C-alpha positions in Angstrom: 160.0 100.3 129.8 158.3 103.6 131.2 160.0 105.7 133.7 158.7 107.8 136.7 160.7 111.4 137.9 160.8 114.5 136.8 159.2 113.7 133.4 162.5 113.7 131.3 162.9 110.4 129.1 159.3 109.5 129.7 159.6 107.6 127.1 162.6 105.4 125.8 163.7 107.2 122.5 163.4 103.6 121.1 159.5 103.2 121.8 159.2 107.0 120.5 160.5 105.3 117.5 158.3 102.5 117.6 155.2 104.2 118.3 155.9 106.8 115.3 155.7 109.5 117.8 157.6 112.7 117.2 161.3 113.1 118.3 160.2 116.9 120.1 158.2 114.6 122.5 160.5 114.3 124.8 158.8 114.0 128.1 155.3 113.2 129.7 154.2 116.9 129.5 155.1 117.5 125.9 153.4 113.9 124.6 150.2 114.9 126.8 150.0 118.4 124.5 150.7 116.8 121.3 147.9 113.7 122.4 145.1 115.2 121.2 146.2 116.2 117.8 147.6 112.6 117.0 143.9 111.3 118.3 141.9 113.5 116.3 144.4 112.9 112.8 143.7 109.0 113.5 140.1 109.2 113.8 140.7 111.6 111.2 142.3 109.2 108.9 139.7 106.5 109.9 136.9 108.2 108.2 138.2 108.6 105.7 139.4 105.4 104.9 135.6 104.2 105.7 134.1 106.8 103.2 136.8 105.7 100.9 135.1 102.1 101.2 131.4 103.3 100.9 131.8 105.4 98.2 133.6 101.9 96.6 131.0 99.7 97.8 128.0 102.4 96.1 130.0 103.1 92.7 130.0 99.0 92.4 125.9 98.9 93.9 125.2 102.1 91.1 127.0 99.7 88.7 125.3 96.1 88.9 122.1 98.3 89.0 122.6 99.9 86.1 123.8 96.5 84.2 120.3 95.5 85.2 118.8 98.2 84.0 120.0 97.4 80.5 119.1 94.1 80.5 115.6 94.8 81.7 115.3 97.5 78.9 117.1 94.9 76.0 114.3 92.5 76.7 111.3 93.4 74.8 108.3 93.1 75.8 105.6 90.3 74.7 103.2 91.4 72.3 99.6 91.9 73.9 97.5 90.8 70.2 94.3 91.0 71.8 95.1 94.5 73.0 96.1 95.6 69.4 93.0 93.7 67.9 91.1 96.1 70.4 92.1 99.1 69.5 92.0 98.0 65.9 88.1 98.1 66.2 88.0 101.0 67.9 89.9 102.9 65.4 88.0 101.0 62.3 84.5 100.4 63.3 83.8 98.6 60.3 86.3 95.7 61.5 83.3 93.1 62.8 85.4 90.2 64.3 88.4 89.5 65.2 90.4 86.6 66.9 94.0 85.2 68.0 95.8 82.0 66.7 95.9 79.1 68.5 96.4 75.5 67.4 92.5 75.2 67.3 92.0 78.0 65.3 95.3 78.4 62.9 94.4 79.4 59.1 97.6 77.7 57.8 98.2 75.1 60.2 101.5 76.3 61.1 101.8 77.9 64.6 105.0 77.4 66.4 106.9 75.1 63.4 110.2 76.0 62.6 110.7 79.2 60.7 107.0 79.6 60.7 104.5 82.6 62.8 104.7 82.2 67.1 101.3 83.9 67.5 99.3 85.5 64.9 95.9 87.2 64.6 93.3 88.0 61.9 90.4 90.6 61.8 87.5 91.2 59.0 86.5 94.2 58.1 83.1 95.2 56.3 84.5 97.1 53.9 86.1 94.2 51.9 82.8 92.7 50.8 83.7 89.4 51.8 81.8 86.7 54.0 84.1 85.0 56.4 84.0 81.4 56.6 83.8 81.7 60.7 86.8 79.4 61.4 89.2 81.6 59.9 89.0 84.7 57.9 91.7 84.9 56.1 93.6 87.8 54.7 91.3 88.6 52.1 88.6 89.3 54.5 90.5 92.1 56.0 94.0 91.7 57.4 96.4 89.7 59.7 99.4 90.2 62.6 101.9 87.4 62.1 104.7 87.5 64.9 107.8 85.3 64.3 110.7 84.5 66.5 113.4 86.6 64.4 113.2 89.7 62.0 115.0 87.3 59.6 112.3 84.7 59.5 109.8 87.3 59.2 111.6 89.0 56.1 111.4 85.4 55.2 107.8 85.4 54.8 107.9 89.1 53.4 109.8 87.3 50.7 107.2 84.9 50.0 104.5 86.8 49.8 106.1 88.9 47.2 106.1 85.9 44.8 102.7 86.6 44.4 101.8 89.6 44.1 99.5 90.9 40.9 98.1 87.7 40.8 94.5 87.6 41.0 93.5 84.5 42.7 96.4 84.5 45.3 97.2 88.1 45.5 98.1 88.4 49.5 97.3 92.1 49.3 99.3 94.8 50.9 102.2 94.2 53.5 104.5 95.5 55.8 107.3 94.0 57.7 108.0 96.2 61.2 111.0 93.7 63.4 110.0 90.4 63.5 106.5 90.9 62.7 104.3 91.2 59.5 101.3 93.1 58.5 99.2 91.7 56.1 96.1 94.6 54.6 93.2 92.8 52.4 93.8 93.0 48.7 89.8 94.2 48.4 90.9 97.2 50.3 91.2 100.4 48.3 95.0 101.6 48.6 94.2 104.4 51.2 92.4 101.5 52.9 95.6 99.6 52.9 97.6 102.1 53.8 95.9 103.4 56.8 95.4 99.5 58.4 98.7 98.9 58.4 100.0 102.4 59.2 97.9 102.0 62.1 98.4 98.3 63.4 102.4 99.1 62.6 101.9 102.1 65.2 100.1 99.4 67.8 103.1 96.2 67.6 106.0 99.4 66.9 105.6 101.0 70.6 
């Protein structure tokens, strides 16, 4: 297919068309002059294709990373009730005792039951002038933090407590919903004491 001689007709026209060589490359000398340019163009095209593939892969990786970050950010961290109680005692030194609910120590024996709190804690504050029974202080002795599975269950708890407001023996004291958490403060506090306790606890659980 390649002919020798004086260089004319070095590549047959059909072969030049097959290899997409410029029409002007009619002899070996012309081809040798153009070969470096063609080589550079081929290498450049390969580099551009490689860069395109890399950028496309990087974009997909960044998108996946962003999705994972968004998923992580939307997953709320579990509330550390022990830490909240510890900070509460530092803020209010009159709070003498605290405990986190467990199946062995649960004031209403409803921990984990459908529609009820899934976690909780109580604290005893000497400013209420009450004497806790040692097992469960009761909200009268200070206050409580009740954690529910969702805000709907927490709202139902609020609605239930509202029924007893103003009833001397059953008055639930002050309370506030923060998402899926219900914060309670003793009816034996003054109004300003109720407010400061609830506001502080809300700042701790809403971080």
